[in-house]
C-alpha positions as CSV (number, residue, x, y, z in Angstrom):
1,G,9.6,21.8,-5.9
2,L,6.7,20.3,-7.8
3,V,6.2,17.2,-9.9
4,P,5.9,17.3,-13.7
5,G,2.6,17.8,-15.3
6,L,1.3,15.6,-18.2
7,L,0.4,16.9,-21.7
8,N,-3.3,16.6,-22.7
9,L,-3.3,14.8,-26.0
10,G,-7.0,15.3,-26.5
11,N,-9.3,14.1,-23.8
12,T,-6.5,12.2,-22.1
13,C,-7.1,13.7,-18.6
14,F,-8.4,10.2,-17.6
15,M,-4.9,8.8,-18.2
16,N,-3.0,11.7,-16.7
17,S,-5.0,11.7,-13.5
18,L,-4.5,8.0,-13.0
19,L,-0.8,8.1,-13.7
20,Q,-0.4,10.9,-11.1
21,G,-2.3,8.8,-8.6
22,L,-0.2,5.6,-9.2
23,S,3.0,7.6,-9.0
24,S,2.1,8.6,-5.4
25,C,2.3,4.9,-4.4
26,P,5.9,4.0,-3.6
27,S,5.1,0.3,-3.1
28,F,3.8,0.0,-6.6
29,I,6.9,1.7,-8.1
30,R,9.1,-0.7,-6.1
31,W,7.2,-3.7,-7.4
32,L,7.6,-2.5,-11.0
33,E,11.3,-2.1,-10.5
34,E,11.6,-5.7,-9.3
35,F,9.3,-6.9,-12.0
36,T,11.3,-5.3,-14.8
37,A,14.7,-6.4,-13.5
38,Q,14.9,-9.3,-15.9
39,Y,14.3,-7.0,-18.9
40,R,17.5,-5.0,-18.2
41,T,19.7,-7.7,-19.5
42,E,17.5,-8.2,-22.5
43,Q,17.7,-4.6,-23.5
44,E,21.5,-4.8,-23.5
45,Q,21.4,-7.4,-26.3
46,P,21.8,-6.0,-29.8
47,Q,18.6,-7.4,-31.2
48,E,15.5,-5.1,-30.8
49,Q,13.2,-6.2,-28.0
50,P,9.5,-5.3,-27.9
51,Q,8.5,-2.6,-25.5
52,H,6.9,-4.0,-22.4
53,L,4.0,-2.3,-20.6
54,S,5.8,-2.6,-17.2
55,V,8.9,-0.9,-18.5
56,T,7.0,2.0,-20.0
57,L,4.8,2.4,-17.0
58,L,7.8,2.4,-14.7
59,Q,9.6,5.1,-16.7
60,L,6.6,7.4,-16.5
61,L,5.9,6.8,-12.8
62,R,9.6,7.3,-11.9
63,A,9.6,10.6,-13.7
64,L,6.3,11.7,-12.0
65,S,7.7,10.8,-8.6
66,C,10.9,12.8,-9.3
67,Q,13.1,9.7,-9.1
68,E,14.3,10.6,-12.6
69,V,14.9,14.2,-13.5
70,P,12.8,15.0,-16.6
71,E,14.0,17.3,-19.3
72,D,10.7,19.2,-19.4
73,D,8.2,20.3,-16.8
74,V,5.4,18.6,-18.9
75,L,5.7,15.0,-19.9
76,D,4.1,13.2,-22.9
77,A,2.4,9.9,-21.9
78,S,1.4,8.9,-25.4
79,C,3.9,6.0,-25.2
80,L,1.6,4.3,-22.7
81,L,-1.3,4.4,-25.2
82,E,1.0,2.9,-27.9
83,V,2.0,0.0,-25.7
84,L,-1.6,-0.7,-24.7
85,R,-2.5,-0.8,-28.4
86,M,0.3,-3.3,-28.9
87,N,-1.5,-5.3,-26.3
88,R,-4.7,-5.1,-28.3
89,W,-6.4,-2.4,-26.2
90,Q,-8.0,0.1,-28.6
91,I,-8.1,3.2,-26.5
92,S,-8.9,6.4,-28.4
93,S,-7.4,9.6,-27.0
94,F,-10.2,11.6,-28.7
95,E,-13.1,10.1,-26.9
96,E,-14.4,10.3,-23.3
97,Q,-12.8,7.6,-21.2
98,D,-13.0,6.5,-17.6
99,A,-10.0,6.5,-15.2
100,H,-11.2,3.5,-13.3
101,E,-11.6,1.4,-16.5
102,L,-8.0,2.3,-17.4
103,F,-6.9,1.2,-14.0
104,H,-8.4,-2.3,-14.7
105,V,-6.7,-2.3,-18.1
106,L,-3.3,-1.6,-16.6
107,T,-3.6,-4.2,-13.8
108,S,-5.0,-6.9,-16.0
109,S,-2.3,-6.2,-18.7
110,L,0.4,-6.5,-16.0
111,E,-1.1,-9.8,-14.9
112,D,-1.1,-11.0,-18.5
113,E,2.5,-9.9,-19.0
114,R,3.4,-11.8,-15.8
115,D,1.6,-14.9,-16.9
116,R,3.4,-14.9,-20.3
117,Q,6.8,-15.3,-18.6
118,P,8.2,-18.8,-18.6
119,R,7.7,-20.7,-15.4
120,V,10.9,-22.6,-15.7
121,T,14.3,-22.1,-17.4
122,H,14.3,-22.5,-21.1
123,L,15.8,-25.8,-22.4
124,F,18.3,-23.9,-24.5
125,D,19.7,-22.1,-21.4
126,V,22.5,-24.7,-21.1
127,H,24.5,-22.8,-18.5
128,S,21.6,-22.7,-16.0
129,L,21.0,-26.4,-16.5
130,E,24.6,-27.4,-16.1
131,V,25.1,-25.7,-12.8
132,I,22.4,-27.8,-11.1
133,P,23.9,-30.8,-9.3
134,L,22.7,-34.3,-10.3
135,L,20.3,-36.0,-8.0
136,S,21.2,-39.4,-6.6
137,L,18.9,-42.4,-6.9
138,S,18.2,-42.3,-3.2
139,E,16.9,-38.7,-3.4
140,T,14.7,-39.4,-6.4
141,P,11.3,-41.0,-5.7
142,G,10.5,-43.9,-8.0
143,N,14.1,-45.0,-8.3
144,F,14.8,-43.4,-11.6
145,C,17.7,-41.2,-12.4
146,V,17.3,-37.5,-13.1
147,A,20.1,-35.8,-14.9
148,G,19.0,-32.3,-14.0
149,C,15.9,-30.3,-13.1
150,L,14.4,-27.1,-14.4
151,P,14.8,-24.3,-11.8
152,P,12.0,-21.9,-11.3
153,V,12.2,-18.3,-12.4
154,S,12.9,-15.5,-9.9
155,N,10.5,-14.7,-7.2
156,H,9.6,-11.3,-8.6
157,W,7.8,-13.0,-11.5
158,K,5.6,-14.9,-9.0
159,S,4.6,-12.0,-6.8
160,Q,1.3,-10.3,-7.4
161,H,1.1,-6.5,-7.9
162,P,0.5,-4.5,-4.7
163,F,-3.2,-3.8,-5.6
164,H,-4.0,-7.5,-5.7
165,G,-6.5,-8.6,-3.0
166,R,-9.0,-11.4,-2.3
167,L,-12.6,-11.3,-1.4
168,T,-14.3,-14.1,0.6
169,S,-17.9,-15.1,0.1
170,N,-19.5,-16.7,3.2
171,M,-22.8,-18.6,2.9
172,V,-24.7,-19.8,6.1
173,C,-28.0,-21.7,6.1
174,K,-30.7,-19.9,8.1
175,H,-32.4,-23.2,9.0
176,C,-29.5,-25.3,10.3
177,E,-26.7,-22.7,10.5
178,H,-24.5,-24.8,8.4
179,Q,-21.7,-22.9,6.7
180,S,-20.8,-23.7,3.1
181,P,-17.1,-23.7,2.1
182,V,-15.7,-20.2,1.9
183,R,-15.2,-19.0,-1.7
184,F,-12.5,-16.7,-2.8
185,D,-12.3,-14.1,-5.6
186,T,-9.6,-11.6,-6.6
187,F,-9.9,-7.8,-6.9
188,D,-7.6,-5.0,-7.8
189,S,-10.0,-2.2,-6.6
190,L,-13.0,-2.1,-4.3
191,S,-16.0,-0.6,-6.1
192,L,-18.3,0.8,-3.5
193,S,-21.8,2.0,-4.2
194,I,-23.3,4.9,-2.4
195,P,-26.2,3.5,-0.3
196,A,-29.5,4.8,-1.3
197,A,-30.6,4.8,2.3
198,V,-28.3,7.8,3.0
199,W,-28.8,9.8,-0.2
200,G,-29.2,13.4,0.6
201,R,-27.6,13.0,4.1
202,P,-24.0,13.3,5.3
203,M,-22.3,10.0,4.6
204,T,-18.9,8.6,5.3
205,L,-16.6,6.0,3.6
206,D,-17.6,3.6,6.4
207,H,-21.2,3.8,5.2
208,C,-20.1,2.6,1.8
209,L,-17.8,-0.1,3.2
210,H,-20.5,-1.4,5.6
211,H,-22.9,-1.5,2.7
212,F,-20.4,-3.4,0.6
213,I,-20.0,-6.2,3.2
214,S,-23.6,-6.2,4.4
215,S,-25.3,-9.6,4.4
216,E,-28.0,-10.5,1.9
217,S,-30.5,-13.4,1.8
218,V,-30.3,-15.9,-1.0
219,K,-33.5,-18.0,-1.4
220,D,-34.0,-21.4,-2.8
221,V,-30.5,-22.8,-2.2
222,V,-29.9,-26.5,-1.8
223,C,-28.5,-27.2,1.7
224,D,-26.6,-30.4,1.9
225,N,-26.7,-30.5,5.7
226,C,-30.5,-30.1,5.8
227,T,-30.8,-32.8,3.2
228,K,-28.6,-35.1,5.3
229,I,-30.6,-34.4,8.4
230,Q,-33.8,-35.2,6.5
231,A,-32.4,-38.4,5.2
232,Q,-31.6,-39.7,8.6
233,G,-35.3,-39.8,9.5
234,I,-36.3,-41.7,6.4
235,L,-36.1,-45.4,5.8
236,N,-33.2,-46.6,3.6
237,G,-34.0,-47.1,0.0
238,Q,-36.4,-44.2,-0.3
239,N,-35.5,-41.2,-2.5
240,I,-35.5,-37.9,-0.8
241,E,-35.6,-34.5,-2.4
242,N,-32.9,-31.9,-1.9
243,Q,-33.8,-29.5,0.9
244,R,-33.9,-25.9,-0.3
245,T,-33.6,-23.2,2.2
246,T,-32.6,-19.6,2.5
247,F,-28.9,-18.8,3.0
248,V,-27.3,-15.6,4.3
249,K,-24.4,-14.4,2.1
250,Q,-21.8,-12.0,3.1
251,L,-18.6,-10.6,1.5
252,K,-15.5,-9.9,3.5
253,L,-11.9,-9.0,2.6
254,G,-9.9,-12.2,2.8
255,K,-6.6,-10.6,1.8
256,L,-6.0,-6.9,2.0
257,P,-3.5,-5.5,-0.5
258,Q,-0.5,-3.3,0.2
259,C,-2.0,-0.6,-2.0
260,L,-5.8,-0.2,-1.8
261,C,-7.7,1.5,-4.6
262,I,-11.3,2.4,-3.7
263,H,-13.7,3.3,-6.5
264,L,-16.8,5.2,-5.4
265,Q,-19.5,4.4,-7.9
266,R,-21.3,7.6,-8.8
267,L,-23.5,6.1,-11.6
268,S,-27.2,6.0,-10.9
269,W,-30.3,5.6,-13.0
270,S,-33.4,7.7,-13.2
271,N,-36.9,6.3,-13.3
272,Q,-36.8,6.9,-17.1
273,G,-33.7,4.7,-17.4
274,T,-31.2,7.5,-18.1
275,P,-27.8,7.5,-16.4
276,L,-27.2,10.1,-13.8
277,K,-24.2,11.0,-11.7
278,R,-24.4,11.3,-7.9
279,H,-22.6,14.3,-6.6
280,E,-22.9,13.6,-2.9
281,H,-19.8,14.2,-0.9
282,V,-18.5,11.0,0.8
283,Q,-16.4,11.9,3.9
284,F,-13.0,10.2,4.1
285,N,-10.0,10.6,6.3
286,E,-6.2,10.7,5.8
287,F,-6.0,7.4,7.6
288,L,-8.2,4.4,7.0
289,V,-8.8,1.5,9.4
290,M,-9.8,-1.8,7.7
291,D,-9.7,-4.2,10.6
292,I,-13.4,-4.7,10.9
293,Y,-13.8,-5.6,7.2
294,K,-11.1,-8.3,7.3
295,Y,-12.3,-11.9,7.2
296,R,-11.4,-13.9,10.3
297,V,-11.7,-17.7,10.5
298,P,-14.4,-18.4,13.1
299,G,-13.4,-20.6,16.0
300,P,-14.6,-21.9,19.3
301,K,-15.7,-19.2,21.8
302,S,-13.2,-20.3,24.4
303,C,-10.3,-20.1,21.9
304,K,-11.4,-16.6,20.9
305,E,-11.6,-15.5,24.5
306,Q,-8.1,-16.9,25.2
307,L,-6.8,-15.1,22.1
308,S,-8.3,-11.8,23.2
309,Q,-6.7,-12.2,26.6
310,K,-3.3,-13.1,25.3
311,N,-3.2,-10.8,22.3
312,P,-5.5,-7.9,22.7
313,E,-3.9,-6.0,19.8
314,E,-4.9,-8.9,17.4
315,T,-8.7,-8.5,18.1
316,T,-10.9,-5.7,17.0
317,P,-14.4,-5.0,18.3
318,G,-17.0,-5.5,15.6
319,I,-15.6,-8.8,14.3
320,K,-17.6,-11.7,15.6
321,D,-17.5,-15.3,14.2
322,G,-15.9,-14.2,11.0
323,R,-18.5,-11.5,10.3
324,A,-18.2,-7.8,10.5
325,G,-20.4,-5.3,12.1
326,K,-20.4,-2.0,13.8
327,P,-19.1,-1.9,17.4
328,S,-22.0,-2.5,19.8
329,D,-23.1,0.0,22.4
330,A,-21.7,-2.2,25.1
331,E,-18.2,-1.9,23.5
332,Q,-18.3,1.9,23.5
333,P,-17.0,4.0,26.4
334,A,-19.7,5.3,28.7
335,G,-21.3,8.4,27.5
336,T,-20.3,8.1,23.9
337,K,-22.0,7.0,20.7
338,P,-20.8,4.5,18.1
339,L,-18.8,6.4,15.5
340,F,-17.7,5.9,12.0
341,M,-13.9,5.9,12.1
342,N,-13.3,6.4,8.4
343,G,-14.9,9.6,7.5
344,A,-16.5,11.4,10.5
345,S,-16.4,11.6,14.2
346,S,-19.4,11.1,16.5
347,S,-19.5,14.8,17.3
348,S,-22.2,16.6,15.4
349,S,-20.2,19.9,15.7
350,S,-17.3,18.5,13.7
351,P,-18.6,16.1,11.1
352,S,-15.2,15.8,9.4
353,F,-12.4,14.7,11.7
354,L,-9.2,16.3,10.3
355,M,-5.9,14.7,11.4
356,S,-2.5,16.2,11.3
357,P,-0.2,14.9,8.6
358,G,1.9,11.8,9.5
359,T,0.0,11.0,12.7
360,F,-2.8,8.7,13.6
361,P,-4.6,9.8,16.8
362,L,-5.5,6.4,18.4
363,A,-6.8,8.2,21.4
364,A,-9.5,9.8,19.3
365,F,-10.9,6.3,18.6
366,P,-11.4,4.5,21.9
367,E,-12.8,1.3,20.3
368,C,-9.8,0.9,18.0
369,R,-6.6,-0.1,19.6
370,A,-3.4,-0.6,17.5
371,P,-5.1,-1.3,14.2
372,L,-3.4,-4.0,12.2
373,Y,-4.7,-2.8,8.8
374,L,-4.0,0.9,8.8
375,Y,-3.8,2.8,5.5
376,R,-2.7,6.3,4.7
377,L,-4.2,8.3,1.9
378,M,-1.8,8.9,-1.0
379,A,-4.0,10.3,-3.8
380,V,-7.5,11.3,-4.7
381,V,-8.9,11.3,-8.3
382,V,-11.8,13.7,-8.8
383,H,-14.2,13.9,-11.8
384,H,-15.9,17.2,-12.6
385,G,-18.9,17.1,-14.9
386,D,-21.7,14.7,-15.7
387,M,-22.0,11.1,-17.1
388,H,-21.4,12.2,-20.7
389,S,-18.5,14.6,-20.4
390,G,-16.2,16.1,-17.8
391,H,-12.6,16.4,-16.6
392,F,-10.4,14.4,-14.2
393,V,-8.0,16.0,-11.7
394,T,-5.8,14.5,-9.0
395,F,-4.8,15.4,-5.5
396,R,-1.6,13.6,-4.6
397,R,1.2,13.7,-2.1
398,A,4.5,15.2,-3.0
399,P,7.1,12.5,-3.4
400,G,9.9,11.7,-0.9
401,A,10.6,13.8,2.2
402,R,7.9,16.3,1.2
403,G,5.2,13.7,1.6
404,S,3.2,15.9,4.0
405,Q,2.7,18.4,1.1
406,W,-0.3,17.9,-1.1
407,L,-0.5,18.8,-4.8
408,W,-3.4,19.6,-7.1
409,I,-2.8,18.5,-10.7
410,S,-4.9,19.0,-13.8
411,D,-2.9,17.8,-16.8
412,E,-0.1,20.4,-17.3
413,S,-1.1,22.5,-14.3
414,V,0.4,21.7,-10.9
415,R,0.0,23.7,-7.7
416,R,0.2,23.1,-3.9
417,A,-2.9,22.2,-2.0
418,S,-3.9,21.7,1.7
419,L,-5.1,18.6,3.4
420,H,-8.4,20.3,4.2
421,E,-8.9,20.9,0.4
422,V,-8.2,17.3,-0.3
423,L,-10.6,15.9,2.3
424,A,-13.3,18.3,1.0
425,A,-13.0,16.9,-2.6
426,S,-15.8,14.8,-4.2
427,A,-13.7,11.7,-4.6
428,Y,-14.0,9.2,-7.5
429,L,-10.9,7.1,-6.8
430,L,-9.0,6.9,-3.5
431,F,-5.5,5.5,-3.4
432,Y,-4.4,4.3,0.1
433,E,-1.1,2.6,1.0
434,R,-0.8,0.4,4.1
435,V,1.3,1.7,7.0
436,H,1.7,0.5,10.6
437,G,0.2,2.1,13.6
438,R,2.3,3.9,16.2
439,A,1.6,1.1,18.8
440,Q,2.7,-1.6,16.3
441,P,6.1,-0.8,14.8
442,Q,7.0,-2.6,11.6
443,S,9.9,-5.0,11.7
444,P,12.6,-5.0,9.0
445,A,11.6,-8.5,7.9
446,Q,8.0,-7.4,7.3
447,S,9.1,-4.4,5.3
């Protein structure tokens, strides 16, 4: 009734722990199955085809999720290192490595493999070109005849992997409140630092998330709007200097992925410049609400009020003008204190709010109604040791119908674990998968 373990090939616990975490994310496995569908016909051809990273990774994850019955109780994942070396990643299995760095290697290599695929049908694929009907002159702009067109490849080559998300960077001038165009950047994991302000005190995952999106001042930035206003009061023909002001910069999550990987940065530096590992426990829950960290396009106040009246489930307290913040005291029920949802309750007697498997107690969080971005914990990677040496282990859900059962895995060793033991772990990587709240059922089209 357990999943297979992975053979330690010599300091390969970093790879084994990551593979166990990825195998607990069904959305990622389904994406790999769709991604590798085109390779199945290629492998049927007599000529030898190069081994692809996506195919190798899918075979390992299917075996670890018990979708394929393995011959042995312990699997050998050396084939993954061989494929990565073919992709020019020199990863030694006899040196200390980092599981989070390997996660970046896998996602970036999958993106490279995706980008290498042809965007259109090959010119020598005569059959695909002949089945396309000819376009008439009236349908063709420019009045020139087109004998055929090159159809795009299947949609699964265009889709991003489930860990792909986007960050937004918002810049607002403190002087004139002019907002610069929102900039976007991609991410495959959220690297959260442990705020120094709460070192030595109980902290939650919300502390780290709020610190990640907290605003910062950027000085000496050219403001086009301030420069324009200044130019309006000066006679024509005179040169004006660019007006430099202080801007407020804030990060938000523009696109939340289906699978969310959170990396808790435990690297710190001493006064002497030596690296140290922070061992503070960051409290996290089985369910994670990300609504208040999602970027919302700011709009007129009247429109927002109308939206909140028509669709109360679409709005979340704490999101104002596209910026995130903690729910104000006015938004809290009478007699209660603002609480951190993702990690601890407001009650000092129970600092860690434990939830029963498979349920999300909306009544426990009065300020959060029907969250749109609700995630369920799938795996936790833990690092034991210091910055120079140590060992990676994984807590993960059992696959399939036994998803409420948790497992503790250390290379070849696999045993059952409790949810309480999982939530008490000193997490290094957290793997969440998006689900839908009880008050907001998921439609078949969305799935």
